[in-house]
DOBATOR-782326 format. One record per residue (C-alpha): chain; residue number from 1; residue in three letters; x, y, z. Coordinates in pm, 1 decimal. Example, Ala and Ser with C-alpha at 12.3 -4.5 7.8 and 13.67 -1.06 7.14 Angstrom:
<r><chain>A</chain><resi>1</resi><resn>ALA</resn><X>1230.0</X><Y>-450.0</Y><Z>780.0</Z></r>
<r><chain>A</chain><resi>2</resi><resn>SER</resn><X>1367.0</X><Y>-106.0</Y><Z>714.0</Z></r>
//
This chain:
<r><chain>A</chain><resi>1</resi><resn>MET</resn><X>25740.8</X><Y>19210.8</Y><Z>27770.5</Z></r>
<r><chain>A</chain><resi>2</resi><resn>ILE</resn><X>25835.1</X><Y>18859.8</Y><Z>27609.9</Z></r>
<r><chain>A</chain><resi>3</resi><resn>LYS</resn><X>25756.8</X><Y>18571.9</Y><Z>27894.6</Z></r>
<r><chain>A</chain><resi>4</resi><resn>SER</resn><X>25763.7</X><Y>18246.0</Y><Z>27701.1</Z></r>
<r><chain>A</chain><resi>5</resi><resn>PHE</resn><X>25838.5</X><Y>18082.9</Y><Z>27351.2</Z></r>
<r><chain>A</chain><resi>6</resi><resn>GLY</resn><X>25642.6</X><Y>17815.3</Y><Z>27145.3</Z></r>
<r><chain>A</chain><resi>7</resi><resn>ASP</resn><X>25937.9</X><Y>17761.6</Y><Z>26978.8</Z></r>
<r><chain>A</chain><resi>8</resi><resn>LYS</resn><X>26274.9</X><Y>17652.4</Y><Z>27114.8</Z></r>
<r><chain>A</chain><resi>9</resi><resn>GLU</resn><X>26499.3</X><Y>17757.2</Y><Z>26779.6</Z></r>
<r><chain>A</chain><resi>10</resi><resn>LEU</resn><X>26324.8</X><Y>18120.8</Y><Z>26850.1</Z></r>
<r><chain>A</chain><resi>11</resi><resn>GLU</resn><X>26372.3</X><Y>18102.9</Y><Z>27177.6</Z></r>
<r><chain>A</chain><resi>12</resi><resn>LYS</resn><X>26770.7</X><Y>18073.0</Y><Z>27123.1</Z></r>
<r><chain>A</chain><resi>13</resi><resn>CYS</resn><X>26798.3</X><Y>18338.5</Y><Z>26840.2</Z></r>
<r><chain>A</chain><resi>14</resi><resn>TRP</resn><X>26628.5</X><Y>18563.1</Y><Z>27100.8</Z></r>
<r><chain>A</chain><resi>15</resi><resn>TYR</resn><X>26851.4</X><Y>18509.7</Y><Z>27394.0</Z></r>
<r><chain>A</chain><resi>16</resi><resn>LYS</resn><X>27169.4</X><Y>18406.7</Y><Z>27208.8</Z></r>
<r><chain>A</chain><resi>17</resi><resn>GLY</resn><X>27184.4</X><Y>18550.7</Y><Z>26878.8</Z></r>
<r><chain>A</chain><resi>18</resi><resn>TYR</resn><X>27213.2</X><Y>18200.8</Y><Z>26741.6</Z></r>
<r><chain>A</chain><resi>19</resi><resn>CYS</resn><X>26958.6</X><Y>18124.4</Y><Z>26450.5</Z></r>
<r><chain>A</chain><resi>20</resi><resn>LYS</resn><X>27016.6</X><Y>17807.8</Y><Z>26312.4</Z></r>
<r><chain>A</chain><resi>21</resi><resn>LYS</resn><X>26662.2</X><Y>17763.5</Y><Z>26137.3</Z></r>
<r><chain>A</chain><resi>22</resi><resn>ILE</resn><X>26610.9</X><Y>18126.3</Y><Z>26027.0</Z></r>
<r><chain>A</chain><resi>23</resi><resn>SER</resn><X>26755.1</X><Y>18267.9</Y><Z>25693.8</Z></r>
<r><chain>A</chain><resi>24</resi><resn>ALA</resn><X>27025.1</X><Y>18522.2</Y><Z>25766.0</Z></r>
<r><chain>A</chain><resi>25</resi><resn>ASN</resn><X>26793.4</X><Y>18725.0</Y><Z>25520.9</Z></r>
<r><chain>A</chain><resi>26</resi><resn>LEU</resn><X>26503.0</X><Y>18694.1</Y><Z>25776.2</Z></r>
<r><chain>A</chain><resi>27</resi><resn>LYS</resn><X>26717.2</X><Y>18694.6</Y><Z>26103.0</Z></r>
<r><chain>A</chain><resi>28</resi><resn>ASN</resn><X>26773.2</X><Y>19094.0</Y><Z>26148.0</Z></r>
<r><chain>A</chain><resi>29</resi><resn>ARG</resn><X>26386.5</X><Y>19156.0</Y><Z>26094.1</Z></r>
<r><chain>A</chain><resi>30</resi><resn>VAL</resn><X>26268.2</X><Y>18871.5</Y><Z>26323.0</Z></r>
<r><chain>A</chain><resi>31</resi><resn>LEU</resn><X>26512.4</X><Y>19021.6</Y><Z>26611.7</Z></r>
<r><chain>A</chain><resi>32</resi><resn>MET</resn><X>26386.7</X><Y>19340.9</Y><Z>26541.7</Z></r>
<r><chain>A</chain><resi>33</resi><resn>LYS</resn><X>26008.2</X><Y>19265.2</Y><Z>26542.3</Z></r>
<r><chain>A</chain><resi>34</resi><resn>LEU</resn><X>26095.8</X><Y>19040.3</Y><Z>26886.5</Z></r>
<r><chain>A</chain><resi>35</resi><resn>ASP</resn><X>26224.8</X><Y>19356.7</Y><Z>27029.9</Z></r>
<r><chain>A</chain><resi>36</resi><resn>TRP</resn><X>25900.8</X><Y>19552.1</Y><Z>26967.2</Z></r>
<r><chain>A</chain><resi>37</resi><resn>ILE</resn><X>25702.3</X><Y>19249.1</Y><Z>27108.3</Z></r>
<r><chain>A</chain><resi>38</resi><resn>ASP</resn><X>25937.4</X><Y>19271.8</Y><Z>27418.8</Z></r>
<r><chain>A</chain><resi>39</resi><resn>ALA</resn><X>25912.2</X><Y>19685.3</Y><Z>27442.7</Z></r>
<r><chain>A</chain><resi>40</resi><resn>ALA</resn><X>25518.7</X><Y>19643.5</Y><Z>27408.7</Z></r>
<r><chain>A</chain><resi>41</resi><resn>THR</resn><X>25335.1</X><Y>19758.2</Y><Z>27724.3</Z></r>
<r><chain>A</chain><resi>42</resi><resn>CYS</resn><X>25019.2</X><Y>19712.5</Y><Z>27554.4</Z></r>
<r><chain>A</chain><resi>43</resi><resn>ILE</resn><X>24879.9</X><Y>19557.2</Y><Z>27230.7</Z></r>
<r><chain>A</chain><resi>44</resi><resn>GLU</resn><X>24823.4</X><Y>19876.0</Y><Z>27088.6</Z></r>
<r><chain>A</chain><resi>45</resi><resn>ASP</resn><X>25183.9</X><Y>19960.9</Y><Z>27034.0</Z></r>
<r><chain>A</chain><resi>46</resi><resn>LEU</resn><X>25266.9</X><Y>19687.2</Y><Z>26831.6</Z></r>
<r><chain>A</chain><resi>47</resi><resn>GLN</resn><X>25011.9</X><Y>19899.4</Y><Z>26579.5</Z></r>
<r><chain>A</chain><resi>48</resi><resn>ASN</resn><X>25287.5</X><Y>20107.2</Y><Z>26468.4</Z></r>
<r><chain>A</chain><resi>49</resi><resn>PRO</resn><X>25446.5</X><Y>20087.5</Y><Z>26205.6</Z></r>
<r><chain>A</chain><resi>50</resi><resn>PRO</resn><X>25145.9</X><Y>20015.1</Y><Z>26012.0</Z></r>
<r><chain>A</chain><resi>51</resi><resn>SER</resn><X>25410.9</X><Y>19709.3</Y><Z>25799.9</Z></r>
<r><chain>A</chain><resi>52</resi><resn>ASN</resn><X>25336.9</X><Y>19499.0</Y><Z>26158.5</Z></r>
<r><chain>A</chain><resi>53</resi><resn>TYR</resn><X>24979.8</X><Y>19450.0</Y><Z>25998.9</Z></r>
<r><chain>A</chain><resi>54</resi><resn>LEU</resn><X>24904.7</X><Y>19374.4</Y><Z>26362.9</Z></r>
<r><chain>A</chain><resi>55</resi><resn>HIS</resn><X>24599.5</X><Y>19144.6</Y><Z>26365.7</Z></r>
<r><chain>A</chain><resi>56</resi><resn>LYS</resn><X>24403.1</X><Y>18905.5</Y><Z>26594.6</Z></r>
<r><chain>A</chain><resi>57</resi><resn>LEU</resn><X>24385.1</X><Y>18541.7</Y><Z>26473.5</Z></r>
<r><chain>A</chain><resi>58</resi><resn>SER</resn><X>24098.5</X><Y>18304.6</Y><Z>26444.7</Z></r>
<r><chain>A</chain><resi>59</resi><resn>GLY</resn><X>24058.3</X><Y>17923.1</Y><Z>26389.4</Z></r>
<r><chain>A</chain><resi>60</resi><resn>ASN</resn><X>24320.3</X><Y>17694.3</Y><Z>26505.8</Z></r>
<r><chain>A</chain><resi>61</resi><resn>TYR</resn><X>24507.2</X><Y>18025.4</Y><Z>26664.6</Z></r>
<r><chain>A</chain><resi>62</resi><resn>GLU</resn><X>24242.7</X><Y>18178.2</Y><Z>26817.1</Z></r>
<r><chain>A</chain><resi>63</resi><resn>GLY</resn><X>24347.3</X><Y>18398.1</Y><Z>27104.3</Z></r>
<r><chain>A</chain><resi>64</resi><resn>TYR</resn><X>24656.8</X><Y>18454.1</Y><Z>26927.2</Z></r>
<r><chain>A</chain><resi>65</resi><resn>TRP</resn><X>24778.4</X><Y>18773.3</Y><Z>26802.7</Z></r>
<r><chain>A</chain><resi>66</resi><resn>ALA</resn><X>25003.7</X><Y>18811.6</Y><Z>26458.2</Z></r>
<r><chain>A</chain><resi>67</resi><resn>ILE</resn><X>25281.7</X><Y>19052.4</Y><Z>26328.3</Z></r>
<r><chain>A</chain><resi>68</resi><resn>SER</resn><X>25412.4</X><Y>19060.0</Y><Z>26001.8</Z></r>
<r><chain>A</chain><resi>69</resi><resn>VAL</resn><X>25808.0</X><Y>18968.0</Y><Z>25921.7</Z></r>
<r><chain>A</chain><resi>70</resi><resn>ASN</resn><X>25869.7</X><Y>18933.4</Y><Z>25562.0</Z></r>
<r><chain>A</chain><resi>71</resi><resn>GLY</resn><X>25669.2</X><Y>18762.0</Y><Z>25297.8</Z></r>
<r><chain>A</chain><resi>72</resi><resn>PRO</resn><X>25432.4</X><Y>18457.9</Y><Z>25447.3</Z></r>
<r><chain>A</chain><resi>73</resi><resn>TRP</resn><X>25633.9</X><Y>18484.6</Y><Z>25777.3</Z></r>
<r><chain>A</chain><resi>74</resi><resn>ARG</resn><X>25466.5</X><Y>18592.0</Y><Z>26083.4</Z></r>
<r><chain>A</chain><resi>75</resi><resn>LEU</resn><X>25550.6</X><Y>18638.2</Y><Z>26458.9</Z></r>
<r><chain>A</chain><resi>76</resi><resn>ILE</resn><X>25229.5</X><Y>18501.2</Y><Z>26653.1</Z></r>
<r><chain>A</chain><resi>77</resi><resn>PHE</resn><X>25184.8</X><Y>18503.7</Y><Z>27038.4</Z></r>
<r><chain>A</chain><resi>78</resi><resn>GLU</resn><X>24934.2</X><Y>18553.9</Y><Z>27317.5</Z></r>
<r><chain>A</chain><resi>79</resi><resn>PHE</resn><X>24939.4</X><Y>18886.6</Y><Z>27492.8</Z></r>
<r><chain>A</chain><resi>80</resi><resn>GLU</resn><X>24776.4</X><Y>18896.9</Y><Z>27840.6</Z></r>
<r><chain>A</chain><resi>81</resi><resn>LYS</resn><X>24862.7</X><Y>19188.0</Y><Z>28104.6</Z></r>
<r><chain>A</chain><resi>82</resi><resn>ASN</resn><X>25096.5</X><Y>19375.7</Y><Z>27915.9</Z></r>
<r><chain>A</chain><resi>83</resi><resn>ASN</resn><X>25302.8</X><Y>19056.1</Y><Z>27841.4</Z></r>
<r><chain>A</chain><resi>84</resi><resn>ALA</resn><X>25353.9</X><Y>18838.2</Y><Z>27528.0</Z></r>
<r><chain>A</chain><resi>85</resi><resn>TYR</resn><X>25325.1</X><Y>18434.2</Y><Z>27562.2</Z></r>
<r><chain>A</chain><resi>86</resi><resn>ASP</resn><X>25432.4</X><Y>18152.1</Y><Z>27352.3</Z></r>
<r><chain>A</chain><resi>87</resi><resn>VAL</resn><X>25591.3</X><Y>18341.4</Y><Z>27076.8</Z></r>
<r><chain>A</chain><resi>88</resi><resn>GLN</resn><X>25625.0</X><Y>18134.5</Y><Z>26746.3</Z></r>
<r><chain>A</chain><resi>89</resi><resn>LEU</resn><X>25757.1</X><Y>18240.2</Y><Z>26409.5</Z></r>
<r><chain>A</chain><resi>90</resi><resn>ILE</resn><X>25524.2</X><Y>18062.2</Y><Z>26141.2</Z></r>
<r><chain>A</chain><resi>91</resi><resn>GLN</resn><X>25441.5</X><Y>18065.9</Y><Z>25791.2</Z></r>
<r><chain>A</chain><resi>92</resi><resn>TYR</resn><X>25032.4</X><Y>18018.1</Y><Z>25811.4</Z></r>
<r><chain>A</chain><resi>93</resi><resn>HIS</resn><X>24954.3</X><Y>18126.1</Y><Z>25476.4</Z></r>
//
């Protein structure tokens, strides 16, 4: 379950469907991936579909996980005790 967001705009998008800073062609994929993160009961749940490219991050994002959204866009988050925290939409490549 998603417990917190690190991005206020993404939080508004999730709770209200208002996605001012997310392009229309990206919005549906972001919301679908957020649904998957919210439904995950363990990190392994996000390994499927393989197009998620679930991977652990290092460096400045050590302790975070990432899944692919589209092109360079990733949803990153910390996953502890079956919950996602500090969920953010970023371009880190």
